[in-house]
Each structure stands twice: as C-alpha cells, then as structure tokens.
C-alpha positions as CSV (number, residue, x, y, z in Angstrom):
1,M,0.0,0.0,-0.2
2,E,1.4,3.4,-0.8
3,D,2.7,5.8,1.9
4,T,-0.5,8.0,1.5
5,H,-2.3,9.2,5.0
6,I,-5.6,10.9,5.4
7,R,-5.7,12.5,8.5
8,F,-9.6,13.8,8.2
9,C,-11.9,14.6,5.2
10,G,-15.1,15.7,5.5
11,F,-17.6,18.8,5.0
12,S,-18.6,21.5,7.6
13,Y,-21.2,23.9,7.9
14,H,-21.3,26.6,10.7
15,T,-24.5,28.9,11.5
16,K,-23.3,29.6,14.9
17,G,-19.8,31.0,14.4
18,Y,-16.5,28.7,15.2
19,H,-12.7,29.5,15.9
20,S,-10.3,26.7,15.5
21,Q,-7.8,26.5,18.6
22,D,-4.7,24.9,17.4
23,T,-2.5,27.2,16.5
24,A,0.6,25.0,16.1
25,P,2.1,24.6,12.2
26,L,0.5,22.3,10.0
27,T,2.2,18.9,10.0
28,R,0.2,17.7,6.8
29,Y,-0.8,19.0,3.8
30,L,-4.5,21.0,3.9
31,F,-7.1,21.7,1.5
32,R,-10.0,23.8,2.0
33,L,-12.9,24.6,-0.5
34,Q,-15.3,27.5,0.4
35,T,-18.7,26.2,-0.9
36,E,-20.9,28.8,1.0
37,G,-20.9,31.8,2.8
38,T,-18.0,33.5,4.0
39,S,-15.1,32.8,6.3
40,K,-12.0,34.5,7.7
41,I,-8.8,32.6,7.5
42,T,-5.5,33.5,9.2
43,L,-2.6,31.9,7.2
44,N,1.2,32.7,8.3
45,G,-0.2,35.8,9.9
46,E,-2.0,37.4,6.9
47,V,-5.8,37.5,7.3
48,L,-7.9,36.5,4.3
49,L,-11.1,36.7,3.7
50,F,-12.6,33.4,2.1
51,K,-15.7,33.4,-0.4
52,K,-17.6,30.9,-2.4
53,G,-15.3,29.2,-4.4
54,D,-12.2,29.9,-3.0
55,L,-9.6,27.2,-2.4
56,L,-6.6,27.3,0.3
57,L,-3.8,25.0,-0.4
58,A,-1.6,24.9,2.6
59,Q,1.6,23.0,3.2
60,P,3.4,21.6,6.3
61,G,4.9,24.2,8.5
62,D,2.2,26.8,7.9
63,T,0.4,28.4,10.8
64,Y,-3.6,27.9,9.9
65,E,-6.2,29.7,12.1
66,L,-10.2,29.9,11.1
67,K,-12.8,32.0,12.5
68,I,-16.4,31.9,11.4
69,E,-18.4,34.8,13.1
70,E,-21.8,34.6,15.1
71,N,-24.6,34.5,12.6
72,Q,-22.6,34.2,9.6
73,D,-23.4,30.9,7.5
74,S,-20.3,28.9,6.2
75,G,-19.9,25.6,4.5
76,D,-16.5,24.3,3.2
77,Y,-14.8,20.8,2.1
78,H,-11.6,20.2,3.8
79,L,-8.9,17.4,3.4
80,S,-5.7,16.8,5.7
81,V,-3.0,14.2,3.8
82,D,0.7,13.7,3.9
83,G,2.7,10.9,2.0
84,D,5.3,10.5,-0.8
85,W,2.6,10.8,-3.8
86,I,1.2,14.1,-2.3
87,E,4.7,15.3,-1.7
88,N,6.0,14.7,-5.1
89,W,2.6,16.1,-6.7
90,W,3.1,19.4,-4.5
91,Q,6.5,19.5,-5.8
92,G,5.7,19.1,-9.2
93,S,4.3,22.3,-9.8
94,F,4.0,25.7,-8.6
95,K,0.8,25.9,-6.2
96,P,-0.8,28.9,-5.3
97,T,-2.1,29.3,-1.6
98,V,-5.5,30.9,-2.6
99,S,-7.2,30.6,-5.9
100,N,-11.0,31.1,-6.9
101,I,-12.2,27.9,-8.9
102,Y,-15.7,27.2,-10.2
103,L,-17.5,24.8,-8.3
104,D,-17.6,22.1,-10.4
105,E,-20.0,19.0,-9.7
106,R,-16.9,16.5,-10.5
107,I,-14.9,18.1,-7.9
108,L,-17.4,17.9,-5.1
109,A,-18.5,14.6,-6.2
110,L,-15.0,13.3,-5.6
111,W,-14.9,14.9,-2.4
112,R,-17.9,13.7,-1.4
113,H,-17.0,10.3,-2.2
114,L,-13.7,10.5,-0.6
115,T,-15.5,12.0,2.7
116,L,-18.1,8.9,2.7
117,E,-15.0,6.3,2.2
118,K,-13.4,7.9,5.2
119,R,-16.5,7.6,7.2
120,R,-16.7,4.0,7.2
121,P,-15.7,1.9,9.9
122,L,-11.7,0.3,9.5
123,T,-12.9,-2.6,8.7
124,E,-14.9,-1.6,5.7
125,E,-12.9,0.9,4.5
126,N,-11.4,0.5,1.0
127,K,-7.8,2.2,1.4
128,E,-6.8,1.8,-2.0
129,L,-9.7,3.2,-3.5
130,S,-9.4,6.2,-1.0
131,I,-5.8,6.9,-2.2
132,H,-6.9,7.0,-5.7
133,L,-10.0,9.4,-4.8
134,V,-7.1,11.8,-3.2
135,K,-5.1,11.3,-6.5
136,A,-8.0,12.1,-8.3
137,L,-9.1,15.2,-6.3
138,C,-5.6,16.9,-6.4
139,L,-5.2,16.5,-10.3
140,T,-8.7,17.8,-10.7
141,L,-8.0,20.4,-8.2
142,E,-5.0,21.5,-10.1
143,R,-6.4,21.4,-13.4
144,A,-9.1,24.1,-11.7
145,V,-6.7,26.2,-10.6
146,N,-4.5,26.3,-13.9
147,E,-7.6,26.7,-15.7
148,N,-7.9,30.1,-14.1
149,E,-4.3,31.2,-14.6
150,A,-4.0,34.4,-16.8
151,S,-1.5,32.3,-19.0
152,L,-4.7,30.6,-20.9
153,N,-5.4,34.2,-21.7
154,R,-9.0,34.0,-21.5
155,P,-11.5,35.6,-18.7
156,F,-12.6,33.8,-15.9
157,S,-16.1,34.1,-16.7
158,V,-15.5,32.2,-19.7
159,T,-14.1,29.3,-18.0
160,R,-17.0,29.1,-15.8
161,M,-19.4,29.0,-19.1
162,L,-17.6,26.3,-20.4
163,R,-17.6,24.1,-17.1
164,F,-21.3,25.0,-16.7
165,I,-22.0,24.1,-20.5
166,E,-20.1,20.6,-20.3
167,E,-21.8,19.7,-16.8
168,H,-25.6,20.5,-18.6
169,A,-25.0,20.0,-22.3
170,T,-26.4,16.6,-22.3
171,I,-29.5,17.2,-19.9
172,G,-30.2,20.7,-21.7
173,F,-29.5,24.6,-20.4
174,K,-30.9,28.0,-21.4
175,V,-28.2,30.4,-22.3
176,E,-30.1,32.7,-19.7
177,E,-28.9,29.7,-17.3
178,V,-25.2,30.2,-18.4
179,A,-25.1,34.2,-18.2
180,T,-26.9,33.8,-14.8
181,E,-24.0,31.6,-13.6
182,T,-21.5,33.8,-14.4
183,G,-23.3,37.1,-13.1
184,L,-23.3,38.7,-16.7
185,S,-26.1,39.7,-19.1
186,V,-27.3,37.5,-21.6
187,S,-25.9,39.5,-24.3
188,R,-22.7,40.2,-22.8
189,A,-22.2,36.4,-22.0
190,V,-22.9,35.3,-25.4
191,H,-20.5,38.0,-27.0
192,L,-18.0,37.0,-24.4
193,F,-18.3,33.6,-25.2
194,K,-17.9,33.6,-29.1
195,E,-15.1,36.2,-28.8
196,T,-13.1,34.0,-26.9
197,T,-13.8,30.7,-28.3
198,G,-14.5,31.1,-31.7
199,K,-18.0,29.1,-31.6
200,T,-21.4,29.7,-29.8
201,M,-22.6,28.1,-26.7
202,I,-24.7,25.9,-28.4
203,E,-22.0,24.9,-30.8
204,Y,-20.0,23.9,-28.2
205,A,-22.7,21.9,-26.4
206,Q,-23.3,20.2,-29.5
207,E,-19.6,18.9,-29.7
208,I,-20.1,17.6,-26.3
209,R,-23.4,15.9,-27.1
210,L,-21.9,14.2,-30.1
211,S,-18.8,13.3,-28.6
212,A,-21.0,11.5,-25.9
213,A,-23.1,9.9,-28.6
214,V,-20.4,8.6,-30.0
215,D,-19.2,6.8,-27.1
216,Q,-22.4,5.4,-26.4
217,M,-22.6,4.0,-29.8
218,K,-19.1,2.4,-29.5
219,Y,-19.5,0.9,-26.0
220,T,-23.4,0.2,-25.6
221,S,-26.1,-1.6,-27.4
222,M,-28.7,1.3,-26.8
223,T,-31.0,2.2,-29.8
224,L,-29.9,5.3,-31.9
225,E,-33.2,6.7,-30.6
226,S,-32.2,6.2,-26.9
227,I,-28.5,7.8,-27.3
228,A,-29.7,10.8,-29.0
229,E,-32.4,11.2,-26.3
230,K,-29.9,10.2,-23.7
231,C,-27.2,12.8,-25.0
232,G,-29.2,15.9,-24.9
233,F,-30.7,15.8,-28.4
234,S,-34.5,16.9,-29.1
235,S,-35.2,14.5,-31.7
236,Y,-33.5,11.5,-33.4
237,P,-34.1,13.4,-37.0
238,Y,-32.2,16.5,-35.4
239,F,-29.5,14.3,-34.2
240,H,-29.3,12.5,-37.5
241,R,-28.9,15.9,-39.3
242,V,-26.1,17.4,-36.7
243,F,-24.4,14.0,-36.6
244,K,-24.5,13.5,-40.5
245,R,-23.1,17.4,-41.0
246,K,-20.4,16.8,-38.3
247,Y,-19.1,13.1,-39.8
248,G,-20.4,13.2,-43.3
249,I,-22.0,9.7,-42.7
250,A,-25.4,8.7,-40.7
251,P,-25.2,7.7,-37.2
252,G,-26.3,4.1,-38.4
253,E,-23.4,3.9,-40.8
254,Y,-21.0,5.1,-38.5
255,R,-22.0,2.4,-36.1
256,E,-21.5,-0.4,-38.4
257,H,-18.1,0.8,-39.3
C-alpha cells in the first residue's frame, strides 16, 4: 500500500460561529474549499477573507487559523493528507496558496465520495480506493486552478461558462442560465463566449453531445433513438442531421464501421 495518509476529510457547515483553537504549524497538507457563505482565515499571520469558490492549499509548516463570526453561514470541504505521492505532486508544480475556482460538480462529487469512504469503519474502508480518490481530487483541483491562470488568455467568466455547459450539455440548459451562472447579461455572455472561444454556446454544447453519442454508439447496445435522447438531442431526426453534418455519414453507418 502506498505511503498516503488521510488525517481527516469532510464537509462542515457553520451557522453559530466557529474559531479553531490549534495554532501549531501544520504537519500535513491542508486543502479547504469554501462552498457557501464566507469565512476568515489567518495563514502565516495574513488575514484572508474566503468567499464561495475560494480554494486554500496550505503545506506543512504553515500556521492556520479559521474564524467564522456568529450568525454567519459558512460551508466548506476540507482534507488533511500527507505521504510520498502528495509530496511529489506538490513539488511538481507551483501551487498557489489561494485561488478561486468554479464549483465543478465533478470536484464536489470526488470530495463527497472520499468523505463517505473515510466515514466507514476501518474494517469496511477500501484504503486503495481512498488513495485513488485523493489522487483524482488533487489532479482535478490542480486543473481547475490552472484553468483560471492568466496564461490561458481567457476571462475567468468564460471558463465558468465552459464548465457549466460541459456539466449540463446532455441534460439541457438555457443561455440565460449560463449568463446567470457568471453574473453577466445574456448579450454580454453570448458575445464574450463567442469572442473568446470562436464558437457559440450551442455549438460547444453540440460538440459535447456528439462526443457523448459516439461513446454510447461504440460501447453500448442502446438504440440510436435512445442515445439521441440520452445525449441531449431534442429528437432523433435532429441528432441524425447534426451527426451527418459533423461526420459526413449517418449515425447508423458510423456504428456499422
């Protein structure tokens, strides 16, 4: 078994205030993602106000103090971990102490899964699964942080739109919902998305739906009509038309090859 140790992992929600008492330097890596409300963190003597989407990545030796005022709601996921893999991952690239990321459902699902696994009795916990979940969470968080770096040369709001569309492409969404997610007007969101990505939101969603449909055609025996519905197309004729325009042949012909 790999040398990876999870000290704690979970979700906290405070409504009556909270103040951490342990002021000793951290002995493990600490990840904390603010999911609701606000909180105040003092890290190495610097006071930081955390809001929704703020991610803290702290390392051994850092001093950490958390304070949540009375009558102030605050929700967060947290993880304390150490070990060889974590150490190598941390040293492999620059890790910003604080960054704001989109609350991608894939990140929250990984954190929830890991939390539930750690709640099991020791005799029931699958330690190998927990280790893989930690790795997947670290790599997913790292990608989320990197996507928000200025080096990608796109506004953070566009990244949030991309992630929202990816999550909702196969279940359907409205352009108004994408705009609301980023706090922009519909016209501004539409213009900014097209200007940055070179395609419309619907075009981007269609790419995701087609990719999902191709996977279903390759790896399942579902009917083409069921695949079209499952992947977010309003009807099979519409799916047929979009698919043929993209790949040059009909879905049935594609599946036979």
